[in-house]
Phi, psi and omega in degrees: 000337183315316183299340177273353183269125176222167177258013181095356179244339183284120177250014186272343184268205179297168172307149188301332180299334180274339196276162170259115181259138177284115179208159179296146178283137191305306183274352182222066188293352173290342182246138173255138176229151165283114186236150182276144173286324177222097185297323178300312179294321174300313179306312183296319180294321178292324179290320178300319182291325182277337177076026178201165174293144175233155170300150176302145184280066179304334184285352178266013177222154177261099189282155191299316179296324176292317181296317181292321181293317179299321181294317179297319180293321178292326178276352178227061192293339179297342179292332186242339187305130179067018183241159174281123189242138172239124176251113183271141178059053193291336178064243177286342186089013184307304180301315180301313181295321176298320183291325178294318180294330180277000171106014180302145177292319173210153182230128172242120182257133183237125174206137189276354181273117184296334175291327175298324183298316177298319180294316181300313185294320178292318178292323176297318176298316181301331180265356179068034176239157179248142178199166174254145180237132174240141183251003181264164181292118180258357191295338180262004183266190187261011172091012175058023178067025183285144176269337176230134174239129184236143184219106183258105175062047174261008187248036188271354181218135189311309186291320177292320183294324181297313180296318181296316179295325176296313179300317186293318180299319179295316179295315177300316178301327179276001171110002181280152167282125186236125184234142178221143175248133186207137182265020177084045183282353171092012184241028191268014183071186180230115174084357182275325189259133175249117184289132181244345179197150175231128180239145172268131181237149178286171176303143192244014173095179190298333183282347184280125182249007181241130188267357177292119185278353174261133177231138183251154171249133177243149164259135180277124179287148176284142183157190176294142182300149185288161168287114183309327181292322179288317180295332182289343179288151179274000000 
């Protein structure tokens, strides 16, 4: 992935439309990320280079749920300061970076896409923060002993949303503070999430497929884990 990472001045690589340019995030300008000009074209170029099908490069965009959750964490640093933080479905690492900036004792960023792991490491370096990145699936696990669990825009597909919500409910039940960002994709379960903030957000570029300009941050209520079959419904 490295040849596609630029700081906006390197012209030796692929055309700019393919490149990942380091720039401030629209709703969280304190954080800079390597973001794609055209994620779909970047995806095609990465697949051509790899010679096989790849997951969509979700890590090359700053998704609305992640932007809202990162904004909330930076505006309320006491939620994570001095605590062990786990960021699930980390993507670009935006939320994890926000937690590090807000004073988390440690940050673990988790995403199963190995390309995301490279992006997270590059973005962490660009922002001068330290974190650990894991690429294996943690959703069936115990939450790595995190005191705070964050999930930015991980409820975008019914089956995945069911697993994420079940994981988040289990973390809340064991006493962790659990926060999720979601732009109203319709897979947020019933009765599990308590809205704590709503943000109006600007247009987020070609990768954004949800037109709702409002994005909410939710706190996951403590209680019994949800029925995954019920959570998967829209």
